[in-house]
C-alpha positions in Angstrom: -165.1 -4.1 -14.0 -161.7 -5.5 -14.6 -159.2 -7.0 -11.6 -157.2 -3.8 -11.7 -160.1 -1.4 -11.4 -161.5 -3.4 -8.5 -158.3 -3.4 -6.4 -157.9 0.1 -7.3 -161.6 0.8 -5.9 -161.2 -1.5 -2.6 -158.1 0.7 -1.9 -159.6 3.8 -2.3 -162.3 2.6 0.0 -159.5 1.7 2.5 -157.9 5.2 2.2 -161.0 6.5 2.7 -161.7 4.5 6.0 -158.4 5.3 7.3 -159.1 8.8 6.6 -162.3 9.1 8.0 -161.5 8.8 11.9 -158.4 11.4 11.5 -160.8 13.7 10.3 -163.5 13.4 12.9 -161.0 13.5 15.8 -159.6 16.8 14.2 -161.7 19.0 16.2 -160.9 17.6 19.4 -157.2 17.7 18.8 -157.2 21.1 17.9 -159.3 22.2 21.0 -157.0 19.8 22.9 -153.6 21.2 21.9 -155.1 25.0 21.8 -156.7 25.1 25.3 -154.6 22.6 27.0 -151.6 21.7 25.2 -150.8 25.2 24.7 -151.2 26.8 28.3 -149.1 24.2 29.6 -146.3 24.6 27.2 -146.3 28.5 28.0 -146.3 27.9 31.5 -143.4 25.4 31.4 -141.3 28.2 29.4 -142.6 30.9 31.8 -141.6 28.6 35.0 -137.6 28.7 33.4 -137.5 32.4 32.9 -136.3 35.5 35.1 -139.1 37.2 37.1 -139.7 40.9 36.6 -142.4 43.0 37.6 -145.4 41.5 36.0 -143.1 40.5 33.0 -140.4 37.8 32.1 -137.1 38.1 30.5 -134.0 35.6 29.9 -131.7 34.4 30.9 -133.4 30.9 31.5 -133.1 29.9 35.3 -134.0 27.3 37.7 -134.5 30.1 40.6 -138.7 29.7 40.1 -138.5 25.6 41.2 -135.8 26.7 44.0 -138.1 29.5 45.2 -141.5 27.3 45.4 -139.6 24.1 46.8 -137.8 26.2 49.4 -140.5 28.3 50.7 -142.0 27.6 54.5 -145.7 29.3 53.0 -145.7 26.7 50.0 -145.2 23.9 52.4 -147.6 25.0 54.9 -150.3 25.7 52.0 -149.6 22.5 50.5 -150.1 20.6 53.6 -153.4 22.5 54.1 -154.4 21.3 50.4 -153.8 17.9 50.6 -155.7 17.6 53.8 -158.9 19.8 53.0 -158.4 17.9 49.3 -158.3 14.4 51.0 -160.9 15.3 53.6 -163.4 16.5 50.7 -162.7 13.9 48.6 -163.7 11.3 51.4 -167.0 12.7 52.6 -167.8 13.1 48.7 -167.5 9.8 48.0 -168.7 8.4 51.1 -172.2 10.3 51.0 -172.2 9.9 46.8 -171.9 5.8 47.7 -175.5 5.4 49.1 -176.9 7.7 46.8 -175.5 6.4 43.6 -176.7 2.7 44.7 -180.1 4.2 45.6 -180.5 5.7 42.4 -179.8 2.5 40.6 -181.5 0.3 42.6 -184.4 1.8 44.8 -185.4 4.8 42.5 -187.4 3.1 40.0 -189.7 5.4 37.6 -188.5 8.6 39.3 -184.8 7.9 38.7 -184.7 10.3 35.6 -186.2 13.0 38.0 -184.0 13.0 40.6 -181.2 12.7 38.1 -182.2 15.8 36.7 -182.4 17.5 40.1 -179.0 16.5 40.7 -177.9 17.4 37.3 -179.8 20.7 37.9 -177.8 21.6 41.3 -174.6 21.5 39.3 -175.7 24.5 37.0 -176.3 26.9 40.0 -173.9 29.3 40.0 -170.2 28.6 42.1 -170.1 31.8 43.9 -173.9 31.5 45.2 -173.1 28.2 46.7 -169.8 29.5 48.5 -171.5 32.5 49.4 -174.6 30.5 50.6 -172.7 28.7 52.7 -170.6 31.8 54.1 -174.4 33.1 55.2 -175.0 29.9 56.8 -172.3 29.6 58.8 -171.6 33.0 59.9 -171.8 34.3 63.1 -175.4 35.4 62.3 -176.3 32.7 60.0 -179.0 30.3 59.8 -176.9 27.7 62.3 -176.0 29.6 65.0 -179.7 31.7 64.8 -181.2 27.8 65.0 -179.1 26.7 67.6 -180.0 30.2 69.4 -183.2 30.2 69.0 -183.5 26.2 70.3 -181.4 27.2 73.6 -178.3 25.2 72.8 -176.1 28.3 72.6 -175.7 31.6 74.3 -173.5 33.0 71.6 -172.6 32.6 68.0 -170.1 29.7 67.4 -166.9 31.4 65.6 -165.6 28.1 64.5 -167.9 27.6 61.9 -166.3 30.2 59.4 -163.2 31.0 58.1 -161.1 27.6 58.6 -160.8 24.4 57.2 -164.1 23.0 58.2 -165.7 25.5 56.0 -164.1 25.3 53.0 -164.6 21.5 53.2 -168.1 21.9 53.7 -168.5 24.3 50.9 -166.5 21.8 48.7 -168.2 18.6 49.4 -171.7 20.8 48.6 -170.1 21.9 45.0 -168.7 18.6 44.3 -171.0 16.3 45.8 -173.1 15.8 42.5 -170.2 15.0 40.1 -169.3 12.3 42.7 -172.7 11.1 42.5 -173.1 10.4 38.8 -169.8 9.2 38.3 -170.7 6.3 41.1 -174.2 6.0 39.5 -172.2 5.1 36.2 -170.2 2.8 37.9 -173.0 0.9 39.4 -175.2 0.5 35.9 -173.3 -2.2 34.8 -174.0 -4.2 37.7 -177.0 -6.0 37.2 -179.6 -6.6 40.0 -179.6 -10.2 39.7 -176.2 -10.2 41.0 -177.0 -8.8 44.3 -180.0 -11.4 44.3 -177.7 -14.1 43.8 -175.7 -13.0 46.6 -178.8 -12.9 49.0 -180.0 -16.1 48.0 -176.4 -17.4 49.0 -176.9 -16.2 52.4 -175.2 -12.9 51.9 -176.3 -10.3 54.2 -176.3 -6.4 53.4 -172.5 -5.9 55.1 -171.5 -8.6 53.1 -173.2 -7.8 50.1 -171.4 -4.3 50.2 -168.1 -5.7 51.3 -167.7 -8.7 48.8 -169.6 -7.7 45.8 -170.4 -4.2 45.6 -167.5 -2.2 46.6 -165.3 -4.4 44.7 -167.1 -4.0 41.1 -167.3 -0.2 42.1 -163.7 0.3 43.6 -162.5 2.0 40.0 -165.3 4.4 39.7 -165.1 5.2 43.3 -161.6 5.7 43.1 -162.0 8.1 40.2 -164.6 10.3 42.0 -162.1 10.3 44.7 -159.1 11.5 42.4 -161.4 14.1 40.5 -162.8 15.9 43.7 -159.3 15.8 45.4 -157.6 17.6 42.6 -160.4 19.8 42.1 -160.9 20.2 45.8 -156.8 20.8 46.4 -156.6 23.2 43.4 -159.4 25.4 44.4 -158.3 29.2 45.0 -162.1 30.7 45.5 -163.6 29.2 48.1 -160.7 29.4 50.6 -160.6 33.2 50.1 -164.5 33.4 51.0 -165.0 30.9 53.9 -161.2 29.8 54.4 -159.8 32.5 56.7 -156.1 32.5 57.5 -156.3 28.7 58.5 -158.2 27.5 55.4 -156.0 29.0 52.8 -154.7 26.6 49.9 -151.6 26.8 47.1 -154.1 27.8 44.8 -154.6 31.0 46.3 -150.6 31.4 46.7 -150.5 30.6 42.8 -153.2 32.9 42.1 -151.5 35.8 44.3 -148.1 35.1 42.3 -149.7 36.3 39.0 -151.9 39.1 40.3 -150.6 40.6 43.4 -146.8 39.9 43.0 -146.1 39.7 39.4 -144.2 37.0 39.9 -145.0 35.1 36.4 -142.2 32.3 36.8 -142.9 31.5 40.6 -146.8 31.1 39.7 -146.0 28.9 36.6 -143.7 27.1 38.8 -145.6 26.3 41.6 -148.7 25.4 39.2 -146.6 22.9 37.6 -145.6 21.3 40.7 -149.2 20.9 41.4 -149.7 19.4 38.3 -146.8 16.9 38.6 -148.3 15.7 42.1 -151.8 15.0 40.7 -150.2 13.6 37.8 -148.0 11.3 40.1 -151.2 10.7 42.2 -153.3 9.2 39.3 -150.9 6.9 37.9 -150.1 5.7 41.9 -154.2 5.1 42.0 -153.8 3.4 38.9 -150.9 1.2 39.7 -152.6 0.1 42.9 -155.8 -0.8 41.1 -153.7 -3.1 38.5 -151.8 -4.6 41.6 -155.6 -5.4 43.0 -156.5 -6.8 39.8 -159.8 -4.0 40.1 -159.3 -1.8 36.9 -160.6 -4.4 34.4 -163.8 -6.0 36.1 -165.7 -8.2 34.1 -169.6 -7.6 34.8 -170.6 -10.3 32.0 
């Protein structure tokens, strides 16, 4: 083979190596464009159009954004969403941390069984789990019946259902398995020998958690927190079943704008404002991690 033919062959191989990754990413790229970028683009266009009853028309206007930002109801529901989202995320991460630690370092040969049970719980119907909590927390539910049978209360406790407490409990139950899996993955690179070395140097359980474990799992913990917060704060199904009047969140208003009121521009503008808030929160957390130098923790 001549030198020219050899160079041509090498050039062809180089082009093939460059083209291969592009072809492999085409299905994922197409899926992202169809199922993520296209709906957001449609919402952006809708948010600037003029509202009709279950329809939109020209001219382009900012009325939908003005109505969404100046609505007292939206402010109240946004405050509810933030509070419930924060509570759900805090409790989910707080409960998931010891469970993930136990899974990583204490389960031994039972680890895969426990992981399977946690994963299997995620496949249970979303609505079934919400109805389960509605049944448990209701006036004639399991909790009130148990308290009455034990003689602790004389009449059912009405504050257990149709409020922020019920929504938070249901959302923590729904998203806790996801937080456990994210944190378990965060614990994986932390070798047991590292904790044993800290113990040999005189660090007790509290010091090991504060000085060794928490700094190393800060990034996964914040990822789990953000994941649960976004999904909880934007949820619209759970508040409708167990939220009552005090547990309604902004996602319910977005759904009502589309299905009940028929104001597509207002619903699109409200949902895009929610998305902008979530994206801002994400970058704020990333910036905080970068300042704390916890975004690139080395485990080796």
